[in-house]
C-alpha positions as CSV (number, residue, x, y, z in Angstrom):
1,X,-10.7,-36.3,68.6
2,X,-11.2,-37.5,64.9
3,X,-8.6,-36.4,62.4
4,X,-10.6,-34.1,60.2
5,X,-7.7,-33.1,57.8
6,X,-8.7,-33.6,54.2
7,X,-7.7,-36.9,52.6
8,X,-5.6,-35.9,49.2
9,X,-6.9,-39.2,47.6
10,X,-10.3,-38.4,48.0
11,X,-9.8,-35.2,45.7
12,X,-12.0,-32.2,45.9
13,X,-15.4,-31.5,44.9
14,X,-16.2,-28.2,42.9
15,X,-19.1,-26.0,44.0
16,X,-22.0,-26.1,41.5
17,X,-21.4,-22.7,40.8
18,X,-18.1,-23.3,39.6
19,X,-19.1,-26.1,37.3
20,X,-22.1,-24.4,35.4
21,X,-21.6,-20.4,36.3
22,X,-24.7,-18.4,36.0
23,X,-25.1,-16.5,32.7
24,X,-24.1,-12.9,32.5
25,X,-27.2,-10.7,32.7
26,X,-28.0,-7.3,33.1
27,X,-28.5,-7.6,36.8
28,X,-25.3,-9.3,37.3
29,X,-23.4,-6.4,35.3
30,X,-24.9,-3.8,37.5
31,X,-24.4,-5.5,40.4
32,X,-20.5,-5.7,39.6
33,X,-20.6,-2.0,38.5
34,X,-22.1,-1.0,42.2
35,X,-19.1,-2.5,43.8
36,X,-16.5,-1.3,41.1
37,X,-17.3,2.4,40.9
38,X,-14.2,3.0,39.4
39,X,-14.7,0.5,36.2
40,X,-15.0,3.4,33.6
41,X,-11.9,4.9,35.1
42,X,-10.0,1.9,34.6
43,X,-11.6,1.6,31.2
44,X,-12.1,4.8,29.7
45,X,-12.2,3.4,25.8
46,X,-15.9,2.0,26.7
47,X,-17.1,5.7,27.3
48,X,-16.9,5.8,23.4
49,X,-19.0,2.8,22.8
50,X,-21.8,3.1,25.6
51,X,-25.1,4.8,24.8
52,X,-25.8,7.3,27.8
53,X,-29.4,7.5,29.1
54,X,-31.5,10.6,28.1
55,X,-32.4,12.4,31.2
56,X,-36.1,13.1,31.5
57,X,-36.5,16.7,31.7
58,X,-39.6,17.6,29.7
59,X,-40.6,17.3,26.3
60,X,-39.8,20.7,25.2
61,X,-36.2,20.5,26.6
62,X,-33.3,19.3,24.4
63,X,-30.8,17.3,25.9
64,X,-27.5,18.9,24.8
65,X,-25.4,16.7,27.1
66,X,-26.2,13.7,25.3
67,X,-26.0,15.1,21.7
68,X,-22.3,16.2,22.5
69,X,-21.4,12.9,23.8
70,X,-22.9,11.2,21.0
71,X,-21.1,13.6,18.8
72,X,-17.6,13.0,20.6
73,X,-18.1,9.3,20.1
74,X,-18.4,9.8,16.6
75,X,-15.5,12.0,16.3
76,X,-13.5,9.2,18.0
77,X,-14.6,6.8,15.6
78,X,-13.6,9.0,12.8
79,X,-10.2,9.5,14.2
80,X,-9.5,5.9,14.7
81,X,-10.5,5.1,11.2
82,X,-8.1,8.0,9.9
83,X,-5.4,6.7,12.2
84,X,-5.9,2.8,10.8
85,X,-5.6,4.6,7.3
86,X,-2.7,6.5,8.2
87,X,-0.9,3.6,9.1
88,X,-1.8,1.6,6.2
89,X,-0.4,4.3,4.0
90,X,2.7,4.4,5.9
91,X,3.2,0.8,5.6
92,X,2.6,0.6,1.8
93,X,4.9,3.8,1.3
94,X,7.8,2.2,3.3
95,X,7.1,-0.9,1.3
96,X,7.5,0.8,-1.9
97,X,10.3,2.5,-0.9
98,X,12.4,-0.6,0.0
99,X,11.4,-2.0,-3.4
100,X,12.6,1.0,-5.4
101,X,15.9,0.9,-3.2
102,X,16.3,-2.7,-4.0
103,X,15.6,-2.0,-7.6
104,X,18.1,0.8,-7.8
105,X,20.9,-1.3,-6.4
106,X,20.2,-4.2,-8.8
107,X,20.7,-1.6,-11.7
108,X,23.8,-0.2,-10.2
109,X,25.3,-3.8,-10.0
110,X,24.7,-4.8,-13.3
111,X,28.1,-6.3,-14.5
112,X,27.5,-5.9,-18.5
113,X,25.1,-3.7,-20.5
114,X,23.4,-6.9,-21.3
115,X,22.8,-7.7,-17.7
116,X,21.6,-4.0,-17.2
117,X,18.8,-4.6,-20.0
118,X,18.2,-8.2,-18.4
119,X,17.6,-6.3,-15.1
120,X,15.5,-3.7,-16.4
121,X,13.3,-5.8,-18.3
122,X,12.9,-9.0,-16.3
123,X,14.4,-8.6,-12.6
124,X,12.6,-5.5,-12.2
125,X,9.2,-6.9,-12.7
126,X,9.9,-9.3,-9.5
127,X,11.6,-6.6,-7.5
128,X,8.8,-4.2,-8.0
129,X,6.1,-6.8,-7.5
130,X,4.4,-5.9,-10.8
131,X,3.3,-8.0,-13.9
132,X,5.2,-6.3,-16.9
133,X,8.1,-4.1,-17.2
134,X,9.2,-3.0,-20.8
135,X,12.1,-1.1,-22.1
136,X,10.7,1.2,-25.0
137,X,12.9,3.1,-27.4
138,X,12.6,5.2,-30.1
139,X,13.6,4.3,-33.5
140,X,13.2,5.8,-37.2
141,X,10.7,3.0,-38.3
142,X,9.1,2.5,-34.8
143,X,10.5,-1.0,-34.8
144,X,13.6,-2.8,-33.2
145,X,16.1,-4.7,-35.1
146,X,15.4,-7.8,-33.0
147,X,11.7,-8.7,-33.0
148,X,12.3,-11.5,-30.3
149,X,14.2,-9.1,-27.8
150,X,12.1,-9.8,-24.4
151,X,11.3,-6.7,-22.7
152,X,12.0,-4.5,-25.4
153,X,9.6,-2.5,-27.5
154,X,10.2,0.1,-30.5
155,X,8.5,3.5,-30.6
156,X,8.1,5.8,-33.6
157,X,10.4,9.2,-33.3
158,X,8.4,11.6,-31.0
159,X,6.2,9.2,-29.2
160,X,8.2,9.8,-26.0
161,X,7.7,13.6,-26.0
162,X,3.9,13.1,-27.0
163,X,3.3,10.8,-24.2
164,X,4.7,12.9,-21.5
165,X,4.4,16.5,-22.5
166,X,6.3,19.1,-21.6
167,X,7.9,18.9,-17.8
168,X,6.5,15.6,-16.9
169,X,8.9,12.6,-16.1
170,X,6.3,10.2,-14.6
171,X,2.8,9.2,-15.8
172,X,0.5,7.1,-13.7
173,X,-2.7,5.8,-15.0
174,X,-5.4,3.4,-13.2
175,X,-8.2,1.2,-14.4
176,X,-6.7,0.9,-17.9
177,X,-6.3,-1.7,-20.7
178,X,-2.6,-2.1,-21.4
179,X,-1.4,-0.4,-24.8
180,X,0.5,-3.0,-27.2
181,X,2.9,-0.5,-28.6
182,X,4.1,0.0,-24.7
183,X,3.7,-3.5,-23.2
184,X,3.8,-5.9,-26.4
185,X,2.4,-9.5,-25.8
186,X,1.8,-8.5,-21.9
187,X,-0.6,-5.4,-22.6
188,X,-3.7,-7.9,-21.6
189,X,-2.3,-8.5,-18.1
190,X,-1.9,-4.6,-17.6
191,X,-4.8,-2.8,-15.7
192,X,-2.9,0.1,-14.4
193,X,0.7,1.5,-15.2
194,X,3.3,3.8,-14.5
195,X,5.4,5.2,-17.5
196,X,8.8,6.8,-16.7
197,X,11.0,8.7,-19.0
198,X,14.8,7.8,-19.1
199,X,16.7,10.8,-19.9
200,X,19.8,8.9,-21.1
201,X,21.5,11.5,-23.1
202,X,20.9,14.1,-25.9
203,X,23.0,11.9,-28.4
204,X,20.5,9.0,-27.6
205,X,17.3,8.1,-28.8
206,X,14.5,9.0,-26.5
207,X,13.1,6.4,-24.3
208,X,11.1,5.1,-21.4
209,X,10.4,2.5,-18.8
210,X,6.7,1.1,-18.9
211,X,5.7,-0.5,-15.7
212,X,2.5,-2.6,-15.7
213,X,0.2,-4.0,-13.0
214,X,-3.0,-6.4,-13.2
215,X,-4.1,-4.5,-10.0
216,X,-6.3,-1.6,-11.4
217,X,-5.2,0.6,-8.3
218,X,-1.8,-0.2,-8.0
219,X,-0.8,3.1,-9.8
220,X,-3.2,5.9,-9.9
221,X,-2.6,9.8,-10.6
222,X,-2.9,10.4,-7.0
223,X,0.2,8.7,-6.0
224,X,3.4,10.6,-5.4
225,X,6.1,10.1,-8.2
226,X,9.2,10.8,-6.4
227,X,10.5,7.2,-6.0
228,X,9.8,6.2,-9.4
229,X,11.3,9.4,-10.9
230,X,14.4,8.4,-8.8
231,X,14.4,5.0,-10.3
232,X,14.2,6.6,-13.8
233,X,17.3,8.5,-13.2
234,X,19.2,5.6,-11.6
235,X,18.2,3.8,-15.0
236,X,19.0,6.5,-17.2
237,X,22.6,7.1,-15.5
238,X,23.3,3.3,-15.8
239,X,22.5,2.9,-19.5
240,X,24.7,6.4,-20.2
241,X,27.6,4.9,-18.1
242,X,27.7,1.5,-20.0
243,X,27.4,3.1,-23.4
244,X,29.6,5.8,-22.8
245,X,27.4,8.8,-23.5
246,X,27.3,12.4,-22.8
247,X,24.6,13.7,-20.2
248,X,21.6,15.1,-21.7
């Protein structure tokens, strides 16, 4: 009898259906579902995107089952959208928290008062991922002795109280044009801002921290202010400690 074992050198020949598989069409999908009746059980997420047929029950009969299923599908889509928005907001909040903590540690780690001022007016912009940070201090004539001081600005007496009003420590504004009195030459970059009161001491001039971003929605009134308020307290405490001032 002749040896009919396949010759390895000859290779194998693929069937025509393997080389050019037939295109997927409705008939093939229907045939597959008939042989796999538990398909939707194993893939329940598809129920939310499939459109069920409307049963023929007469022109005067309303198909409440189809209506309820379509409403359920819409509800599933809404919940998924809300979940995505919540996750995005949570990630953004965690990122902001990390930045504020890094900024607070940088302020507490200042080695001299000059280093602290440099951290407030220069390093903070990088740590918070913003465009401008200014330390504004009230003076009798609204000016600082050194006009070339980077990141520092003078304000007239009473400007801080007028800006914040009673009981407010943080002021958030969006879709604005930055004020030159707060942001100096960087005012043209500012499209949203966070203004933080620094309650340094009752014996020290009133001052504030002006934080500006070119993103018009980076800061807005609907945001929480706890983290920025915390940063303001750390900044005020650091200034008070280096100047050896009594509490407010």
